[in-house]
LUMDO-162072 format. One record per residue (C-alpha): residue number from 0; residue in one letter; x, y, z. Coordinates in nm, 3 decimals. Each point is the difference from the previous one (the first is absolute). Example, Ala and Ser with C-alpha at 12.3 -4.5 7.8 and 13.67 -1.06 7.14 Angstrom:
<nodes>
<node 0; A; <1.230; -0.450; 0.780>>
<node 1; S; <0.137; 0.344; -0.066>>
</nodes>
This chain:
<nodes>
<node 0; M; <4.122; 11.927; 8.571>>
<node 1; L; <-0.320; -0.047; -0.194>>
<node 2; T; <-0.321; 0.116; 0.159>>
<node 3; R; <-0.283; -0.245; 0.068>>
<node 4; T; <-0.204; 0.144; -0.286>>
<node 5; A; <0.290; -0.041; -0.241>>
<node 6; L; <0.057; -0.357; 0.115>>
<node 7; E; <-0.368; -0.088; -0.043>>
<node 8; R; <-0.002; 0.158; -0.345>>
<node 9; R; <0.310; -0.190; -0.102>>
<node 10; Q; <-0.146; -0.330; 0.125>>
<node 11; S; <-0.324; 0.065; -0.188>>
<node 12; L; <0.193; 0.059; -0.323>>
<node 13; I; <0.188; -0.329; 0.019>>
<node 14; S; <-0.281; -0.203; 0.153>>
<node 15; P; <-0.170; -0.274; -0.203>>
<node 16; A; <-0.327; 0.166; 0.098>>
<node 17; S; <0.069; 0.276; -0.252>>
<node 18; P; <0.038; -0.195; -0.328>>
<node 19; R; <-0.091; 0.299; -0.214>>
<node 20; L; <0.307; 0.193; 0.110>>
<node 21; S; <0.217; -0.309; -0.036>>
<node 22; L; <-0.124; -0.060; -0.353>>
<node 23; T; <0.051; 0.367; -0.084>>
<node 24; A; <0.354; -0.011; 0.134>>
<node 25; R; <0.080; -0.316; -0.195>>
<node 26; A; <-0.146; 0.151; -0.316>>
<node 27; A; <0.206; 0.315; 0.048>>
<node 28; S; <0.313; -0.209; 0.050>>
<node 29; S; <-0.066; -0.204; -0.314>>
<node 30; E; <-0.072; 0.311; -0.207>>
<node 31; R; <0.322; 0.162; 0.119>>
<node 32; A; <0.203; -0.311; -0.083>>
<node 33; S; <-0.152; -0.021; -0.348>>
<node 34; I; <0.066; 0.367; -0.075>>
<node 35; L; <0.353; -0.029; 0.140>>
<node 36; N; <0.081; -0.300; -0.219>>
<node 37; L; <-0.143; 0.168; -0.309>>
<node 38; L; <0.199; 0.321; 0.055>>
<node 39; Q; <0.310; -0.196; 0.093>>
<node 40; W; <0.001; -0.191; -0.325>>
<node 41; T; <-0.083; 0.306; -0.213>>
<node 42; Y; <0.107; 0.338; 0.135>>
<node 43; G; <0.252; -0.165; 0.230>>
<node 44; I; <0.183; -0.146; -0.297>>
<node 45; V; <0.017; 0.344; -0.158>>
<node 46; I; <0.157; 0.143; 0.317>>
<node 47; I; <0.257; -0.279; 0.030>>
<node 48; T; <0.101; -0.007; -0.365>>
<node 49; R; <-0.034; 0.380; -0.044>>
<node 50; R; <-0.151; -0.067; -0.341>>
<node 51; K; <-0.336; 0.163; -0.068>>
<node 52; D; <-0.034; -0.198; -0.319>>
<node 53; M; <-0.056; -0.312; 0.211>>
<node 54; I; <-0.361; 0.105; 0.047>>
<node 55; N; <-0.256; 0.177; -0.214>>
<node 56; I; <-0.333; 0.055; 0.175>>
<node 57; K; <-0.182; 0.123; -0.313>>
<node 58; R; <0.097; -0.302; -0.201>>
<node 59; Y; <-0.072; -0.223; 0.299>>
<node 60; F; <-0.364; 0.103; 0.016>>
<node 61; L; <-0.032; -0.028; -0.377>>
<node 62; M; <0.160; -0.347; 0.022>>
<node 63; I; <0.250; 0.099; -0.269>>
<node 64; N; <0.369; -0.084; 0.018>>
<node 65; I; <-0.006; -0.097; 0.369>>
<node 66; K; <0.343; -0.018; 0.159>>
<node 67; K; <0.035; -0.367; 0.093>>
<node 68; K; <0.262; 0.057; 0.268>>
<node 69; V; <-0.242; 0.222; 0.189>>
<node 70; F; <-0.347; -0.139; -0.050>>
<node 71; V; <0.051; -0.366; -0.090>>
<node 72; N; <0.132; -0.145; 0.325>>
<node 73; P; <-0.129; -0.239; 0.269>>
<node 74; V; <-0.123; 0.280; 0.227>>
<node 75; T; <-0.219; 0.184; -0.249>>
<node 76; I; <-0.128; -0.324; -0.152>>
<node 77; S; <-0.098; -0.138; 0.341>>
<node 78; L; <-0.155; 0.337; 0.090>>
<node 79; V; <-0.223; -0.011; -0.308>>
<node 80; I; <-0.100; -0.359; 0.073>>
<node 81; G; <-0.072; 0.086; 0.363>>
<node 82; L; <-0.217; 0.296; -0.095>>
<node 83; F; <-0.191; -0.218; -0.247>>
<node 84; L; <-0.068; -0.264; 0.266>>
<node 85; F; <-0.102; 0.268; 0.251>>
<node 86; I; <-0.243; 0.171; -0.238>>
<node 87; T; <-0.154; -0.320; -0.137>>
<node 88; G; <-0.013; -0.178; 0.337>>
<node 89; I; <0.144; -0.320; -0.145>>
<node 90; K; <0.120; -0.242; 0.269>>
<node 91; L; <0.311; -0.206; -0.067>>
<node 92; P; <0.023; -0.366; 0.107>>
<node 93; G; <0.141; -0.066; 0.344>>
<node 94; V; <0.314; -0.168; -0.133>>
<node 95; I; <0.087; 0.314; -0.200>>
<node 96; N; <-0.066; 0.229; 0.297>>
<node 97; S; <0.218; -0.208; 0.230>>
<node 98; T; <0.279; -0.013; -0.257>>
<node 99; M; <-0.011; 0.376; -0.050>>
<node 100; A; <-0.002; 0.053; 0.378>>
<node 101; G; <0.311; -0.216; 0.030>>
<node 102; V; <0.179; 0.194; -0.271>>
<node 103; A; <-0.104; 0.330; 0.162>>
<node 104; A; <0.143; -0.120; 0.332>>
<node 105; L; <0.339; -0.036; -0.170>>
<node 106; N; <0.004; 0.366; -0.102>>
<node 107; T; <0.187; 0.138; 0.302>>
<node 108; P; <0.238; -0.296; 0.056>>
<node 109; A; <0.100; -0.005; -0.367>>
<node 110; A; <0.067; 0.375; 0.006>>
<node 111; M; <0.216; -0.039; 0.312>>
<node 112; I; <0.201; -0.279; -0.165>>
<node 113; V; <0.065; 0.216; -0.306>>
<node 114; L; <0.090; 0.295; 0.221>>
<node 115; G; <0.238; -0.215; 0.204>>
<node 116; Y; <0.178; -0.108; -0.316>>
<node 117; Y; <0.038; 0.359; -0.113>>
<node 118; L; <0.124; 0.099; 0.346>>
<node 119; S; <0.271; -0.264; -0.013>>
<node 120; C; <0.151; 0.189; -0.292>>
<node 121; V; <0.014; 0.332; 0.188>>
<node 122; R; <0.288; 0.119; 0.216>>
<node 123; I; <-0.083; 0.098; 0.359>>
<node 124; C; <0.173; 0.337; -0.037>>
<node 125; D; <-0.226; 0.082; -0.294>>
<node 126; L; <-0.298; -0.074; 0.223>>
<node 127; L; <0.108; 0.201; 0.305>>
<node 128; L; <0.212; 0.283; -0.135>>
<node 129; N; <-0.225; 0.151; -0.267>>
<node 130; P; <-0.170; 0.321; 0.127>>
<node 131; S; <-0.261; -0.008; -0.277>>
<node 132; L; <-0.134; -0.330; 0.134>>
<node 133; Y; <-0.060; 0.154; 0.342>>
<node 134; L; <-0.175; 0.295; -0.161>>
<node 135; A; <-0.225; -0.230; -0.202>>
<node 136; S; <-0.083; -0.200; 0.313>>
<node 137; F; <-0.080; 0.319; 0.193>>
<node 138; V; <-0.240; 0.119; -0.268>>
<node 139; R; <-0.163; -0.342; -0.042>>
<node 140; L; <-0.036; -0.091; 0.366>>
<node 141; I; <-0.057; 0.335; 0.170>>
<node 142; I; <-0.098; 0.282; -0.235>>
<node 143; I; <-0.252; -0.193; -0.210>>
<node 144; P; <-0.175; -0.173; 0.296>>
<node 145; L; <-0.027; 0.325; 0.198>>
<node 146; L; <-0.146; 0.186; -0.298>>
<node 147; T; <-0.241; -0.287; -0.060>>
<node 148; L; <-0.101; -0.001; 0.366>>
<node 149; L; <-0.060; 0.375; -0.010>>
<node 150; V; <-0.227; -0.029; -0.303>>
<node 151; L; <-0.190; -0.292; 0.155>>
<node 152; Y; <-0.044; 0.194; 0.323>>
<node 153; I; <-0.147; 0.298; -0.183>>
<node 154; I; <-0.254; -0.184; -0.215>>
<node 155; P; <-0.283; -0.190; 0.179>>
<node 156; A; <0.019; -0.294; -0.243>>
<node 157; G; <0.360; -0.058; 0.104>>
<node 158; H; <-0.095; -0.128; 0.345>>
<node 159; G; <-0.051; -0.368; 0.082>>
<node 160; Q; <0.109; -0.315; -0.178>>
<node 161; I; <0.037; 0.153; -0.345>>
<node 162; G; <0.222; 0.275; 0.135>>
<node 163; M; <0.212; -0.251; 0.189>>
<node 164; I; <0.044; -0.216; -0.311>>
<node 165; T; <0.103; 0.304; -0.200>>
<node 166; L; <0.247; 0.108; 0.266>>
<node 167; I; <0.156; -0.345; 0.031>>
<node 168; A; <0.058; -0.003; -0.374>>
<node 169; A; <0.157; 0.347; 0.019>>
<node 170; A; <0.225; -0.099; 0.292>>
<node 171; T; <0.147; -0.316; -0.150>>
<node 172; P; <0.362; -0.006; -0.121>>
<node 173; V; <0.110; 0.013; -0.362>>
<node 174; G; <-0.156; -0.293; -0.183>>
<node 175; T; <0.199; -0.299; -0.119>>
<node 176; S; <-0.139; 0.056; -0.347>>
<node 177; T; <0.219; 0.311; -0.023>>
<node 178; A; <0.312; -0.214; -0.015>>
<node 179; I; <-0.163; -0.257; -0.229>>
<node 180; F; <-0.115; 0.269; -0.244>>
<node 181; A; <0.343; 0.166; 0.008>>
<node 182; Q; <0.169; -0.327; -0.095>>
<node 183; K; <-0.262; -0.088; -0.260>>
<node 184; F; <0.035; 0.331; -0.181>>
<node 185; G; <0.378; 0.035; 0.023>>
<node 186; Q; <0.027; 0.260; 0.276>>
<node 187; D; <0.218; 0.019; 0.314>>
<node 188; Y; <-0.165; -0.289; 0.183>>
<node 189; E; <0.279; -0.022; 0.260>>
<node 190; R; <-0.087; 0.345; 0.127>>
<node 191; A; <-0.369; -0.092; -0.009>>
<node 192; V; <0.072; -0.311; 0.208>>
<node 193; C; <0.187; 0.212; 0.256>>
<node 194; M; <-0.293; 0.240; 0.014>>
<node 195; V; <-0.247; -0.283; 0.059>>
<node 196; C; <0.212; -0.163; 0.272>>
<node 197; L; <0.089; 0.320; 0.186>>
<node 198; S; <-0.356; 0.129; 0.002>>
<node 199; T; <-0.122; -0.341; 0.118>>
<node 200; L; <0.240; 0.010; 0.295>>
<node 201; F; <-0.107; 0.351; 0.098>>
<node 202; S; <-0.368; -0.091; -0.036>>
<node 203; I; <0.035; -0.226; 0.305>>
<node 204; I; <0.016; 0.325; 0.200>>
<node 205; T; <-0.209; 0.239; -0.206>>
<node 206; M; <-0.309; -0.214; -0.067>>
<node 207; P; <-0.092; -0.056; 0.368>>
<node 208; V; <0.037; 0.374; 0.059>>
<node 209; V; <-0.226; 0.083; -0.295>>
<node 210; M; <-0.258; -0.258; 0.114>>
<node 211; Y; <0.002; 0.147; 0.351>>
<node 212; L; <-0.070; 0.346; -0.142>>
<node 213; A; <-0.274; -0.147; -0.218>>
<node 214; Q; <-0.172; -0.154; 0.301>>
<node 215; M; <-0.017; 0.342; 0.164>>
<node 216; W; <-0.101; 0.202; -0.306>>
<node 217; I; <-0.210; -0.205; -0.239>>
<node 218; M; <-0.131; -0.303; 0.191>>
</nodes>
């Protein structure tokens, strides 16, 4: 059980009376999402396709012969626009903000629909009888969160809301985008779908355990 001091500290971190920490946590979450999307659509493509010629950092910074498949895509374009609006402080009209919020709300449901379609093409035996899928789930759901928790416990900055956000991201199952990227770039998307689904099922058990440990160690 949590001690009284730990409970009071946790309540103070999530309380509306501490807006600075809340804003810091939200900023950290946004920064992580932006970096993740950028790496996913650049270095991630290189990993999936196993083609180093898909990206050329030197030419990227010189703006010469940019690889369109890597850098010209909705994610990087929206990231550049978002950074521009953030730096300049330009406010968009309410109708645009509400429309973008509605589209953003469709992100997870649309991904689940696509994943469900892919899953319908997979045999159950391929999902349950592949040892490599269990190994991948073990690494993703147990090894990586525990290592992340250890690092956060050691460093002072890893305690509190920011640490919890980081740990939640590390403890989540394999992302749906893994299967989408595999299909988009001609890889074994059926295996990727199985990996996403199996890790999602196991995360029902592992994530509460990781969050319980986080409450004792970093909150």
